[in-house]
Residue frames relative to the residue before (quaternion, step in Angstrom):
aa qw qx qy qz dx dy dz
M 1.0000 0.0000 0.0000 0.0000 0.00 0.00 0.00
Y 0.4675 -0.6573 0.5104 0.2982 3.55 -1.03 0.79
V 0.3734 -0.7655 0.4859 0.1960 3.56 -0.91 0.92
A 0.6347 0.5394 -0.3423 0.4348 3.60 1.11 -0.55
T 0.1249 0.7743 -0.6138 0.0902 3.57 -1.00 0.81
V 0.3734 -0.6611 0.5724 0.3096 3.55 -1.28 -0.32
P 0.6274 -0.5464 0.3740 0.4098 3.61 -1.11 0.47
A 0.6072 -0.5422 0.4350 0.3848 3.53 -1.22 0.54
L 0.3177 -0.7731 0.5288 0.1474 3.55 -0.99 0.91
P 0.4980 -0.6180 0.4984 0.3489 3.60 -1.04 0.63
Y 0.0801 -0.8204 0.5660 0.0128 3.56 -0.95 0.82
A 0.1076 0.7271 -0.6764 0.0476 3.51 -1.21 0.76
D 0.5749 -0.5957 0.4192 0.3725 3.61 -0.98 0.76
P 0.3421 -0.7864 0.4710 0.2068 3.62 -0.48 1.10
W 0.6419 0.5419 -0.3245 0.4346 3.59 1.25 -0.25
Q 0.5014 0.6466 -0.4334 0.3777 3.60 1.26 0.06
V 0.2247 0.7528 -0.5640 0.2542 3.52 0.24 1.39
P 0.5141 -0.6443 0.4541 0.3383 3.64 -0.87 0.82
L 0.6781 -0.5194 0.3327 0.3997 3.57 -1.17 0.60
Q 0.6708 0.4970 -0.3261 0.4435 3.61 0.82 -0.87
G 0.6274 0.5245 -0.3327 0.4696 3.58 1.08 -0.66
R 0.6733 0.4844 -0.2979 0.4726 3.57 1.01 -0.77
L 0.6157 0.5091 -0.3472 0.4910 3.59 1.11 -0.57
Q 0.6459 0.5360 -0.3182 0.4408 3.56 0.99 -0.82
M 0.5693 0.6004 -0.3791 0.4144 3.58 1.15 -0.55
L 0.6966 0.4502 -0.2657 0.4914 3.60 1.22 -0.45
A 0.4254 0.7349 -0.4486 0.2789 3.58 1.26 0.10
N 0.7743 0.2901 -0.1518 0.5415 3.58 1.06 -0.69
G 0.6113 0.5844 -0.4103 0.3412 3.53 -1.29 0.19
E 0.4485 -0.6721 0.5248 0.2678 3.54 -1.13 0.72
H 0.7646 0.2119 -0.1029 0.5999 3.57 1.17 -0.65
R 0.0077 0.8273 -0.5564 0.0775 3.58 -0.57 1.18
V 0.0760 -0.8041 0.5895 0.0073 3.56 -0.87 0.98
A 0.2030 -0.7414 0.6287 0.1173 3.53 -1.06 0.88
Y 0.1880 -0.7590 0.6153 0.1005 3.56 -0.85 1.02
Y 0.1240 -0.7771 0.6131 0.0700 3.55 -1.03 0.83
A 0.0689 0.7476 -0.6588 0.0491 3.56 -1.02 0.92
E 0.6009 -0.5866 0.3848 0.3830 3.57 -1.04 0.66
E 0.7730 -0.1385 0.1103 0.6092 3.56 1.04 -0.81
P 0.5308 -0.6205 0.4494 0.3622 3.62 -1.13 0.39
N 0.0948 0.7591 -0.6435 0.0260 3.54 -1.24 0.55
T 0.5917 -0.6155 0.4033 0.3293 3.55 -1.28 0.29
S 0.6439 0.5010 -0.3356 0.4709 3.60 1.23 0.07
T 0.8292 0.1946 -0.1210 0.5098 3.62 -0.26 -1.21
F 0.6622 0.5029 -0.3308 0.4464 3.60 0.78 -0.91
R 0.6574 0.5135 -0.3313 0.4409 3.60 0.83 -0.90
Y 0.7353 0.4397 -0.2514 0.4503 3.57 0.75 -1.01
R 0.8052 0.3565 -0.1572 0.4469 3.56 0.79 -1.04
V 0.7443 0.3228 -0.2165 0.5431 3.60 1.23 -0.21
Y 0.7376 0.4171 -0.2603 0.4628 3.59 0.44 -1.16
N 0.6790 0.4891 -0.3080 0.4527 3.61 0.83 -0.94
M 0.6451 0.5220 -0.3241 0.4542 3.59 0.98 -0.83
A 0.6586 0.5034 -0.3068 0.4677 3.56 0.94 -0.90
Q 0.6197 0.5479 -0.3479 0.4413 3.58 1.00 -0.75
V 0.6384 0.5213 -0.3306 0.4598 3.59 0.94 -0.83
L 0.7015 0.4736 -0.2814 0.4521 3.58 0.78 -1.00
N 0.7045 0.4668 -0.2738 0.4591 3.58 0.88 -0.90
S 0.6520 0.5221 -0.3135 0.4517 3.60 1.23 -0.32
Q 0.5009 0.6674 -0.4349 0.3385 3.60 1.21 -0.15
P 0.5177 -0.6583 0.4424 0.3209 3.61 -0.94 0.82
G 0.7659 0.3897 -0.2756 0.4308 3.53 -1.22 0.52
K 0.3285 -0.7823 0.4746 0.2342 3.59 1.30 -0.06
R 0.2906 0.7664 -0.5184 0.2438 3.59 1.00 0.81
Y 0.7626 0.3074 -0.1532 0.5482 3.56 1.21 -0.55
A 0.0214 -0.7924 0.6094 -0.0167 3.55 -1.03 0.83
A 0.0057 -0.7938 0.6073 -0.0315 3.55 -1.06 0.80
S 0.0263 0.7732 -0.6336 0.0067 3.52 -1.20 0.60
W 0.3249 -0.7515 0.5493 0.1673 3.57 -1.31 0.18
F 0.1073 -0.7935 0.5990 0.0018 3.51 -1.16 0.79
F 0.2624 -0.7796 0.5611 0.0927 3.53 -1.22 0.67
R 0.7591 -0.3862 0.2691 0.4496 3.55 -1.32 0.12
P 0.6797 0.4806 -0.3279 0.4467 3.68 0.81 -0.79
D 0.6416 0.5365 -0.3277 0.4396 3.62 1.22 -0.32
L 0.4856 0.7188 -0.4202 0.2663 3.59 1.21 -0.22
G 0.5205 0.6031 -0.4282 0.4265 3.58 1.22 -0.02
S 0.7031 0.4182 -0.2471 0.5193 3.58 1.28 -0.33
E 0.2466 0.8283 -0.4832 0.1399 3.57 1.19 0.47
R 0.6237 0.5378 -0.3641 0.4351 3.63 1.02 -0.62
E 0.6623 0.4927 -0.3098 0.4718 3.57 0.97 -0.77
I 0.6177 0.5331 -0.3404 0.4673 3.58 1.05 -0.76
A 0.6898 0.4841 -0.2850 0.4568 3.58 0.85 -0.97
A 0.6477 0.5202 -0.3262 0.4511 3.60 1.06 -0.67
R 0.7345 0.4614 -0.2381 0.4370 3.58 0.99 -0.80
A 0.7550 0.3820 -0.2036 0.4926 3.63 1.08 -0.62
D 0.4132 -0.7072 0.5244 0.2326 3.55 -1.23 0.57
V 0.7725 0.1571 -0.0657 0.6117 3.58 1.23 -0.55
L 0.1832 -0.7434 0.6308 0.1262 3.55 -1.18 0.69
V 0.0830 -0.7622 0.6403 0.0454 3.57 -0.94 0.95
V 0.1811 -0.7820 0.5928 0.0654 3.54 -0.65 1.19
C 0.1764 -0.8309 0.5246 0.0581 3.55 -0.43 1.23
R 0.8515 -0.2232 0.1250 0.4577 3.55 -0.63 1.24
A 0.4134 0.7074 -0.4624 0.3389 3.57 0.89 0.95
G 0.4122 -0.7174 0.5133 0.2280 3.54 -1.01 0.88
Y 0.6525 -0.5350 0.3902 0.3685 3.51 -1.26 0.59
E 0.2282 0.7225 -0.6375 0.1400 3.55 -1.05 0.91
H 0.6631 -0.5862 0.2884 0.3653 3.54 -1.07 0.76
R 0.6782 0.4885 -0.3204 0.4458 3.64 0.90 -0.76
L 0.6136 0.5179 -0.3458 0.4854 3.58 1.09 -0.64
V 0.6468 0.5132 -0.3265 0.4600 3.59 0.91 -0.85
H 0.6051 0.5429 -0.3563 0.4606 3.60 1.06 -0.67
L 0.6463 0.5059 -0.3166 0.4755 3.59 0.94 -0.84
M 0.6617 0.5053 -0.3049 0.4625 3.59 0.90 -0.92
D 0.6713 0.5019 -0.3023 0.4539 3.58 0.95 -0.86
L 0.5910 0.5573 -0.3703 0.4506 3.59 1.10 -0.61
F 0.6558 0.4909 -0.3109 0.4820 3.58 0.93 -0.87
A 0.6607 0.5212 -0.3182 0.4365 3.58 0.89 -0.91
R 0.6684 0.5045 -0.3078 0.4517 3.60 0.92 -0.87
L 0.6760 0.4632 -0.2795 0.5003 3.57 1.20 -0.55
G 0.5011 -0.6752 0.4063 0.3577 3.58 1.30 0.06
K 0.4957 0.6498 -0.4225 0.3919 3.55 1.22 0.54
P 0.4832 -0.7024 0.4328 0.2929 3.63 -0.78 0.95
V 0.1818 -0.7388 0.6422 0.0935 3.51 -1.28 0.69
L 0.0752 -0.8120 0.5786 -0.0179 3.56 -0.71 1.15
F 0.3072 -0.7341 0.5819 0.1674 3.54 -1.21 0.63
D 0.1052 -0.7893 0.6034 0.0435 3.60 -0.80 1.03
V 0.0902 0.7955 -0.5895 0.1076 3.56 -0.81 1.02
D 0.2448 -0.8058 0.5317 0.0902 3.55 -1.06 0.83
D 0.7446 0.2864 -0.1981 0.5695 3.61 1.27 0.16
L 0.5441 -0.5989 0.4766 0.3437 3.54 -1.29 0.34
V 0.3047 0.7842 -0.4663 0.2732 3.56 0.59 1.23
F 0.6192 0.5688 -0.3251 0.4330 3.60 1.25 0.30
D 0.6924 0.4296 -0.2427 0.5265 3.60 1.30 -0.07
T 0.3807 -0.7630 0.4733 0.2210 3.60 -0.44 1.18
R 0.5455 0.6223 -0.4060 0.3877 3.62 1.17 -0.31
Y 0.7406 0.3922 -0.2176 0.5003 3.60 1.20 -0.42
V 0.3499 0.7587 -0.4908 0.2471 3.59 1.22 0.19
H 0.6184 0.5544 -0.3575 0.4270 3.60 0.99 -0.72
L 0.6350 0.5152 -0.3360 0.4673 3.60 1.08 -0.65
L 0.6199 0.5399 -0.3349 0.4604 3.57 1.03 -0.77
I 0.6836 0.4903 -0.2909 0.4557 3.56 0.83 -1.00
S 0.6524 0.4983 -0.3136 0.4772 3.59 1.01 -0.76
A 0.6640 0.5184 -0.3122 0.4392 3.58 0.89 -0.92
L 0.7163 0.4407 -0.2484 0.4807 3.58 1.05 -0.76
G 0.4178 -0.7336 0.4517 0.2884 3.58 1.27 -0.09
L 0.3284 0.7701 -0.4877 0.2475 3.59 1.09 0.66
N 0.6198 -0.5668 0.4076 0.3585 3.55 -1.29 0.40
K 0.2705 -0.8060 0.5092 0.1341 3.58 -0.28 1.26
D 0.6438 0.5235 -0.3220 0.4558 3.59 1.23 -0.26
D 0.6058 0.5471 -0.3507 0.4590 3.57 1.28 -0.01
P 0.3795 -0.7487 0.4891 0.2372 3.65 -0.43 1.11
R 0.5930 0.5805 -0.3724 0.4156 3.58 1.11 -0.58
V 0.5913 0.5557 -0.3632 0.4579 3.60 1.13 -0.62
W 0.6835 0.4746 -0.2877 0.4741 3.58 0.87 -0.95
D 0.6390 0.5254 -0.3313 0.4538 3.58 0.96 -0.84
G 0.6818 0.5124 -0.2914 0.4332 3.55 0.86 -0.97
W 0.7428 0.4180 -0.2411 0.4641 3.58 0.78 -0.99
F 0.6100 0.5088 -0.3623 0.4876 3.59 1.09 -0.58
G 0.6368 0.5297 -0.3271 0.4550 3.58 1.02 -0.79
L 0.6564 0.5118 -0.3123 0.4579 3.58 0.92 -0.90
A 0.6879 0.4786 -0.2937 0.4598 3.60 0.82 -0.98
A 0.6532 0.5111 -0.3204 0.4577 3.59 0.96 -0.81
R 0.6550 0.5007 -0.3184 0.4679 3.60 0.97 -0.79
M 0.6235 0.5176 -0.3390 0.4779 3.60 1.03 -0.75
G 0.6680 0.5072 -0.3004 0.4540 3.56 0.91 -0.92
A 0.6384 0.5230 -0.3280 0.4596 3.59 1.03 -0.74
T 0.6274 0.5093 -0.3374 0.4828 3.60 1.02 -0.73
L 0.6392 0.5471 -0.3204 0.4352 3.56 0.90 -0.95
T 0.7028 0.4871 -0.2904 0.4294 3.60 0.82 -0.95
R 0.6498 0.4950 -0.3235 0.4775 3.62 1.22 -0.26
C 0.6082 0.5672 -0.3422 0.4373 3.58 1.30 -0.09
D 0.5472 -0.6282 0.4548 0.3148 3.55 -1.29 0.44
G 0.7881 -0.0836 0.0805 0.6045 3.57 1.19 -0.46
A 0.3334 -0.7434 0.5492 0.1860 3.53 -1.31 0.00
I 0.1973 -0.7278 0.6447 0.1255 3.51 -1.36 0.43
T 0.0604 0.8080 -0.5836 0.0544 3.57 -0.95 0.80
T 0.6919 -0.5629 0.3252 0.3141 3.52 -1.38 0.16
N 0.8189 0.0360 0.0288 0.5720 3.62 1.08 -0.55
E 0.6590 -0.5517 0.3493 0.3733 3.56 -1.26 0.42
V 0.5863 0.5668 -0.3901 0.4276 3.62 1.07 -0.55
L 0.6981 0.4452 -0.2628 0.4953 3.56 0.85 -0.99
A 0.5959 0.5645 -0.3592 0.4441 3.59 1.08 -0.64
G 0.6292 0.5382 -0.3325 0.4516 3.57 1.02 -0.76
H 0.6466 0.5036 -0.3157 0.4781 3.59 0.99 -0.80
L 0.6509 0.5179 -0.3177 0.4551 3.59 0.97 -0.82
R 0.6576 0.5041 -0.3171 0.4614 3.59 0.91 -0.86
E 0.6777 0.5020 -0.2926 0.4508 3.56 0.90 -0.95
H 0.7071 0.4771 -0.2631 0.4507 3.57 0.96 -0.87
S 0.8166 0.3141 -0.1307 0.4662 3.58 0.85 -0.94
G 0.3355 -0.7388 0.5102 0.2851 3.56 1.10 -0.67
R 0.5321 0.6320 -0.3986 0.3982 3.57 1.29 0.18
P 0.5485 -0.5616 0.4745 0.3983 3.61 -1.20 0.31
V 0.1310 -0.7976 0.5882 0.0253 3.57 -1.03 0.85
A 0.1399 -0.7697 0.6193 0.0673 3.56 -0.98 0.92
V 0.3141 -0.7402 0.5673 0.1778 3.56 -1.21 0.57
V 0.0590 0.7188 -0.6911 0.0474 3.52 -0.97 1.03
P 0.3193 -0.7966 0.4704 0.2053 3.62 -0.25 1.18
N 0.5752 -0.5150 0.4849 0.4109 3.52 -1.32 0.19
F 0.0197 0.8031 -0.5931 0.0533 3.58 -1.11 0.67
M 0.5693 -0.5845 0.4613 0.3484 3.54 -1.33 0.24
N 0.3664 -0.7218 0.5408 0.2288 3.54 -0.99 0.82
R 0.7598 -0.4018 0.2618 0.4390 3.54 -1.34 0.09
E 0.6784 0.5029 -0.2987 0.4446 3.60 0.87 -0.96
Q 0.6625 0.5084 -0.2983 0.4622 3.56 0.95 -0.91
L 0.6863 0.4785 -0.2882 0.4657 3.55 0.93 -0.85
D 0.6132 0.5559 -0.3541 0.4354 3.60 1.01 -0.72
V 0.6998 0.4390 -0.2863 0.4854 3.60 0.81 -0.92
S 0.6098 0.5479 -0.3536 0.4506 3.62 1.06 -0.64
N 0.6447 0.5128 -0.3218 0.4668 3.58 0.98 -0.80
R 0.6438 0.5126 -0.3216 0.4684 3.59 0.99 -0.77
L 0.6610 0.5064 -0.3070 0.4609 3.58 0.96 -0.83
W 0.6405 0.5139 -0.3197 0.4727 3.57 0.98 -0.81
A 0.6536 0.5114 -0.3167 0.4594 3.58 0.93 -0.87
A 0.6488 0.5116 -0.3236 0.4611 3.61 0.99 -0.78
K 0.6474 0.5035 -0.3227 0.4725 3.59 0.99 -0.78
E 0.6387 0.5210 -0.3230 0.4651 3.58 0.96 -0.84
A 0.6727 0.5137 -0.3010 0.4393 3.58 0.86 -0.97
S 0.6916 0.4652 -0.2750 0.4792 3.59 1.11 -0.64
G 0.4545 -0.6636 0.4644 0.3707 3.58 1.25 -0.20
F 0.5380 -0.6396 0.3766 0.3996 3.57 1.22 0.59
A 0.1262 0.8305 -0.5247 0.1377 3.54 0.98 0.96
V 0.1384 -0.7791 0.6091 0.0531 3.55 -1.09 0.83
D 0.4960 -0.7001 0.4454 0.2557 3.56 -1.25 0.44
G 0.6103 -0.5766 0.3552 0.4110 3.61 1.22 0.17
H 0.6815 0.3974 -0.2852 0.5444 3.59 1.27 0.07
P 0.1959 -0.7976 0.5576 0.1207 3.60 0.12 1.21
T 0.1269 -0.8250 0.5507 -0.0037 3.54 -0.91 0.99
L 0.2575 -0.7218 0.6255 0.1466 3.51 -1.05 0.90
G 0.1523 -0.8095 0.5616 0.0784 3.58 -1.07 0.65
Y 0.0359 -0.7509 0.6580 0.0442 3.54 -1.13 0.76
F 0.0956 -0.8275 0.5522 -0.0339 3.53 -0.65 1.22
S 0.0925 0.8095 -0.5680 0.1162 3.56 -0.59 1.16
G 0.3231 -0.7672 0.5261 0.1737 3.55 -0.89 0.96
T 0.7672 0.2211 -0.1423 0.5851 3.60 1.25 -0.24
P 0.5501 -0.6144 0.4420 0.3530 3.63 -1.21 0.37
S 0.4970 0.7020 -0.4090 0.3049 3.61 1.23 -0.12
H 0.6637 0.5149 -0.3108 0.4448 3.61 1.23 -0.17
Q 0.2980 0.7850 -0.5047 0.2007 3.61 1.19 0.27
L 0.6828 0.4787 -0.2966 0.4655 3.61 0.88 -0.88
D 0.6018 0.5394 -0.3617 0.4649 3.58 1.10 -0.62
Y 0.6577 0.5266 -0.3095 0.4408 3.56 0.86 -0.95
T 0.6620 0.5395 -0.3252 0.4062 3.61 0.90 -0.86
I 0.4996 0.6409 -0.4333 0.3898 3.60 1.21 -0.28
A 0.7635 0.3876 -0.1937 0.4788 3.57 0.92 -0.92
E 0.5356 0.6914 -0.4019 0.2711 3.61 1.10 -0.52
P 0.6228 0.5262 -0.3826 0.4347 3.70 0.87 -0.64
A 0.6524 0.5002 -0.3161 0.4736 3.58 1.00 -0.80
I 0.6199 0.5367 -0.3443 0.4573 3.59 1.03 -0.73
A 0.6533 0.5168 -0.3156 0.4545 3.59 0.93 -0.87
R 0.6627 0.4950 -0.3154 0.4652 3.61 0.91 -0.83
L 0.6508 0.5052 -0.3180 0.4691 3.58 1.01 -0.77
M 0.6432 0.5086 -0.3277 0.4692 3.60 0.99 -0.72
E 0.6041 0.5520 -0.3506 0.4555 3.57 1.09 -0.64
R 0.7537 0.4025 -0.2057 0.4772 3.57 0.94 -0.90
H 0.7645 0.2745 -0.1472 0.5644 3.59 1.20 -0.52
P 0.2612 -0.8285 0.4720 0.1502 3.62 0.06 1.25
A 0.6746 0.4943 -0.3081 0.4535 3.62 1.14 -0.46
L 0.5262 0.6715 -0.4012 0.3334 3.58 1.24 -0.33
R 0.0858 -0.7889 0.6079 0.0286 3.57 -1.04 0.86
L 0.2644 -0.7300 0.6076 0.1671 3.52 -1.37 0.31
M 0.1566 -0.7593 0.6250 0.0907 3.56 -0.97 0.91
L 0.0752 -0.7742 0.6282 0.0162 3.58 -0.80 1.07
V 0.0630 -0.8090 0.5842 -0.0153 3.56 -0.63 1.17
G 0.7393 0.3691 -0.2902 0.4827 3.56 -0.82 0.99
F 0.7879 -0.3788 0.2678 0.4050 3.53 -1.16 -0.72
I 0.4986 0.6712 -0.4243 0.3477 3.62 1.24 0.07
A 0.2051 -0.7769 0.5869 0.0995 3.56 -1.01 0.89
P 0.4826 -0.6519 0.4860 0.3254 3.61 -0.98 0.73
G 0.4145 -0.7194 0.5086 0.2279 3.56 -1.12 0.71
P 0.7533 -0.4108 0.2674 0.4385 3.58 -1.30 0.01
A 0.5686 0.6130 -0.3920 0.3837 3.61 1.09 -0.54
L 0.7320 0.3979 -0.2317 0.5022 3.58 1.16 -0.53
G 0.3126 0.7895 -0.4858 0.2075 3.59 1.24 0.19
R 0.6803 0.4959 -0.2901 0.4552 3.58 0.97 -0.84
F 0.7450 0.3970 -0.2010 0.4969 3.57 1.20 -0.48
S 0.2298 0.8281 -0.4938 0.1327 3.59 1.19 0.41
D 0.6502 0.5218 -0.3283 0.4441 3.60 1.08 -0.63
R 0.6963 0.4322 -0.2658 0.5077 3.59 1.28 -0.17
V 0.5768 0.5363 -0.3835 0.4823 3.57 1.30 0.31
L 0.1961 -0.7870 0.5802 0.0746 3.56 -0.60 1.21
R 0.1376 -0.7989 0.5832 0.0527 3.60 -0.69 1.08
L 0.0330 -0.7757 0.6302 -0.0014 3.56 -0.82 1.03
P 0.4753 -0.6757 0.4712 0.3089 3.61 -0.93 0.76
F 0.7086 -0.3859 0.3515 0.4748 3.53 -1.34 0.05
T 0.1376 -0.8162 0.5612 -0.0031 3.55 -0.80 1.11
D 0.5384 -0.6107 0.4530 0.3634 3.59 -0.96 0.73
W 0.6317 -0.6234 0.3329 0.3186 3.53 -1.11 0.77
V 0.5939 0.5300 -0.3836 0.4682 3.62 1.18 -0.24
N 0.7438 0.3942 -0.2272 0.4896 3.59 0.75 -1.02
L 0.4890 0.6376 -0.4397 0.4013 3.59 1.24 -0.21
Q 0.5969 0.5741 -0.3673 0.4234 3.59 1.05 -0.66
R 0.5993 0.5595 -0.3596 0.4455 3.61 1.12 -0.59
A 0.6678 0.4870 -0.3006 0.4759 3.59 0.97 -0.84
I 0.6509 0.5127 -0.3208 0.4588 3.59 0.94 -0.86
A 0.6568 0.5286 -0.3099 0.4395 3.59 1.00 -0.82
A 0.6423 0.5677 -0.3272 0.3978 3.59 1.12 -0.56
V 0.7117 0.4645 -0.2700 0.4526 3.60 1.07 -0.64
E 0.5163 -0.6501 0.4704 0.2993 3.52 -1.26 0.52
V 0.7988 0.1632 -0.0596 0.5759 3.58 1.08 -0.71
N 0.2100 -0.7461 0.6235 0.1023 3.55 -0.97 0.98
L 0.2401 -0.7978 0.5418 0.1109 3.60 -0.60 1.17
M 0.0277 -0.8147 0.5779 -0.0386 3.57 -0.85 1.05
P 0.1208 0.8056 -0.5710 0.1024 3.64 0.56 1.06
L 0.0215 0.7706 -0.6368 0.0144 3.56 -1.14 0.74
Q 0.4969 -0.6316 0.5025 0.3188 3.56 -1.07 0.71
A 0.4676 -0.6779 0.4920 0.2822 3.57 -1.07 0.73
S 0.3597 0.6967 -0.5577 0.2723 3.58 -0.66 1.15
A 0.6504 -0.4855 0.3950 0.4304 3.56 -1.30 0.19
F 0.6005 0.5598 -0.3489 0.4519 3.58 1.11 -0.67
A 0.6853 0.4748 -0.2846 0.4732 3.60 0.89 -0.95
D 0.6387 0.5454 -0.3342 0.4276 3.60 1.01 -0.73
C 0.6544 0.5029 -0.3141 0.4693 3.59 1.23 -0.33
K 0.5122 0.6611 -0.4125 0.3612 3.59 1.26 -0.21
S 0.4004 -0.7025 0.5300 0.2553 3.58 -0.99 0.79
P 0.5203 -0.6740 0.4361 0.2911 3.62 -1.16 0.56
L 0.1581 0.8436 -0.5066 0.0818 3.60 0.98 0.71
K 0.6194 0.5368 -0.3630 0.4433 3.61 1.06 -0.61
Y 0.6051 0.5505 -0.3520 0.4549 3.57 1.16 -0.58
F 0.7642 0.3896 -0.2571 0.4451 3.61 0.59 -1.03
E 0.5728 0.5606 -0.3975 0.4468 3.62 1.13 -0.41
A 0.6750 0.4599 -0.2862 0.5010 3.60 1.04 -0.77
A 0.6362 0.5516 -0.3346 0.4231 3.57 0.94 -0.87
A 0.6374 0.5652 -0.3329 0.4043 3.59 0.97 -0.83
V 0.7436 0.3496 -0.2129 0.5287 3.60 1.14 -0.54
G 0.5911 -0.6310 0.3511 0.3594 3.59 1.23 0.37
T 0.5023 0.6103 -0.4551 0.4100 3.60 1.09 0.67
V 0.3748 -0.7531 0.5066 0.1889 3.56 -0.79 1.08
S 0.2813 -0.7737 0.5515 0.1345 3.58 -0.97 0.91
V 0.1422 -0.7047 0.6840 0.1242 3.50 -1.32 0.59
A 0.0229 -0.8547 0.5108 -0.0899 3.56 -0.48 1.26
S 0.5302 -0.5683 0.5195 0.3550 3.52 -1.28 0.46
P 0.4743 -0.7111 0.4424 0.2714 3.61 -1.00 0.75
T 0.1247 0.7704 -0.6072 0.1493 3.58 0.58 1.13
A 0.7375 -0.4690 0.2444 0.4200 3.55 -1.23 0.47
N 0.7589 0.3909 -0.2277 0.4684 3.59 0.76 -0.96
H 0.5573 0.5386 -0.4043 0.4856 3.60 1.22 -0.22
V 0.6501 0.5043 -0.3149 0.4731 3.59 0.96 -0.86
A 0.6564 0.5149 -0.3166 0.4514 3.59 1.01 -0.76
S 0.7273 0.4381 -0.2341 0.4735 3.60 1.16 -0.58
I 0.7861 0.3070 -0.1298 0.5205 3.56 0.98 -0.89
T 0.1664 -0.7275 0.6591 0.0933 3.52 -0.95 1.00
D 0.4472 -0.7411 0.4245 0.2655 3.55 -0.38 1.24
G 0.8161 0.2105 -0.1953 0.5015 3.53 -0.80 1.10
H 0.6720 0.4763 -0.2982 0.4824 3.58 1.24 -0.26
N 0.8177 -0.0186 0.0409 0.5739 3.59 0.75 -1.02
G 0.7954 -0.0145 -0.0205 0.6056 3.57 1.20 0.52
R 0.4124 -0.6831 0.5395 0.2688 3.54 -1.32 -0.25
L 0.2241 -0.7390 0.6208 0.1353 3.55 -1.16 0.74
A 0.0695 -0.8239 0.5621 -0.0202 3.58 -0.86 0.97
R 0.2333 -0.7136 0.6440 0.1471 3.55 -0.83 1.04
S 0.7765 -0.4036 0.2034 0.4391 3.58 -1.23 0.35
P 0.7464 0.3950 -0.2707 0.4621 3.67 0.75 -0.81
E 0.6770 0.5605 -0.2639 0.3973 3.58 1.26 -0.35
W 0.4253 0.7452 -0.4559 0.2367 3.60 1.19 -0.17
E 0.6650 0.5104 -0.3204 0.4411 3.58 0.84 -0.92
R 0.6900 0.4845 -0.2864 0.4550 3.57 0.83 -0.98
Q 0.7005 0.4777 -0.2907 0.4434 3.59 0.86 -0.88
I 0.6191 0.5132 -0.3474 0.4824 3.60 1.04 -0.68
E 0.6684 0.5106 -0.3059 0.4460 3.57 0.88 -0.93
S 0.6235 0.5478 -0.3528 0.4322 3.59 1.02 -0.72
V 0.6503 0.4820 -0.3183 0.4934 3.60 1.10 -0.61
L 0.6551 0.5260 -0.3186 0.4389 3.57 0.93 -0.86
E 0.6078 0.5608 -0.3568 0.4344 3.58 1.10 -0.61
G 0.2526 -0.8479 0.4461 0.1350 3.54 1.31 -0.32
G 0.3873 0.7140 -0.5408 0.2185 3.53 -0.95 -0.95
P 0.7923 -0.3194 0.2155 0.4731 3.57 -1.26 -0.19
A 0.6376 0.5359 -0.3403 0.4364 3.59 0.99 -0.77
G 0.6560 0.5051 -0.3111 0.4666 3.58 0.99 -0.80
A 0.6485 0.5087 -0.3158 0.4701 3.57 0.98 -0.84
A 0.6422 0.5200 -0.3230 0.4613 3.58 1.03 -0.77
M 0.6338 0.5257 -0.3398 0.4544 3.59 0.97 -0.77
A 0.6540 0.5122 -0.3144 0.4594 3.57 0.95 -0.88
T 0.6670 0.5006 -0.2957 0.4659 3.59 0.94 -0.90
N 0.6629 0.5037 -0.3012 0.4649 3.58 0.96 -0.88
A 0.6467 0.5220 -0.3204 0.4546 3.56 0.99 -0.84
R 0.6590 0.5005 -0.3191 0.4620 3.58 0.91 -0.85
A 0.6440 0.5143 -0.3319 0.4588 3.60 0.91 -0.83
D 0.6465 0.5128 -0.3132 0.4701 3.58 1.02 -0.78
A 0.6502 0.5190 -0.3189 0.4541 3.60 0.93 -0.88
L 0.6849 0.4843 -0.2933 0.4586 3.59 0.92 -0.86
S 0.7068 0.4739 -0.2738 0.4481 3.58 0.99 -0.77
R 0.8052 0.2973 -0.1418 0.4931 3.61 1.04 -0.71
H 0.8007 0.3100 -0.1243 0.4973 3.59 1.10 -0.61
S 0.4624 0.6439 -0.4653 0.3938 3.58 1.13 0.66
W 0.5982 -0.5870 0.4088 0.3613 3.58 -1.07 0.72
A 0.6490 0.5613 -0.3191 0.4023 3.58 1.03 -0.75
Q 0.6764 0.5039 -0.2864 0.4543 3.60 1.23 -0.37
Q 0.6491 0.6263 -0.2841 0.3251 3.61 1.18 -0.40
F 0.4726 0.7228 -0.4347 0.2555 3.60 1.16 -0.34
P 0.6567 0.5134 -0.3614 0.4178 3.68 0.74 -0.80
A 0.6794 0.4782 -0.3019 0.4675 3.61 0.89 -0.88
L 0.6612 0.5068 -0.3117 0.4570 3.57 0.98 -0.81
R 0.6361 0.5234 -0.3296 0.4614 3.59 0.93 -0.82
Q 0.6688 0.4893 -0.3031 0.4706 3.58 0.92 -0.88
A 0.6461 0.5328 -0.3266 0.4381 3.60 0.95 -0.83
L 0.7044 0.4508 -0.2499 0.4880 3.58 1.10 -0.74
G 0.5240 -0.6716 0.3906 0.3491 3.58 1.29 0.02
W 0.5185 0.6426 -0.4039 0.3938 3.56 1.22 0.47
N 0.1667 0.8163 -0.5339 0.1445 3.59 0.71 1.01
């Protein structure tokens, strides 16, 4: 484990702004966008709404303005529609009050766009979702719930003028399903995330990348839905722990170790769900970031956010070769790709370190800063919103 770090940072959700403050954010600017999400969260909402608004509101000259609204704000839909030029509906299911908001924009001749970051709008893929989440396939309520969610998402999508998504694989599904034009604005790190990552990298550099003699693998999950993904790598982790007595595993979030690690419970570090700013501190501490994903069309639509979050703090990732992992990671250059039989070998190649490992970490960080920083995203976002 790397010994250099920075002190824990105070955290509060930066999007907790009263409605009048969020309406006021749209008072200025030649181009104004209102984002709608059912509720705020630290995953989709943060990446697809808060981060996007931060980019637009940070542009010089105050020509662009963005704000965000939620289900409880739908009583103010007329004011929202009057103040914004574009509405972006983020991963929201069809409901009558949302449709009223969308129709207000449409009647005013203002475009309505749908933003989505997962393959959750097409009922033909619900079986993949249920399998990926490890849900009970014998429970009709599971099928009813997920078919209902996907159908409602699809209904919202079909009422929009176009869509925005995270990558070309998912964009292809959106085009095929809806017939609408689709733009790609990738997921990226916001200002706060990048600031703490830069501090962590500087601390590691200043220490000469000092370690404590206990190499540590890390798996970081914000939801319990990745348990089956994690189990892909666990047999390899157990074999490595058998051969390397100093090796440890850090599990952050809702993932639980399986029976294969029962003998090594004293070497498994459990951290609770952590806010997304201080999570960078945990990621920076480990030598290897594990990114297993089940092979499916659903997984191929996932963005590589776990890769660039680790890369920004100089931690090397070992990832399943899903479409967007392959698009981000060149094996041996800025990380490692591992098919099912290769996890043990690829993890060990990173742990062996040396100049090649240091080069991978440096290359990964340079890639994260050049492609996944908030400061790089304005051209794609402006084009996606039709502001050319």
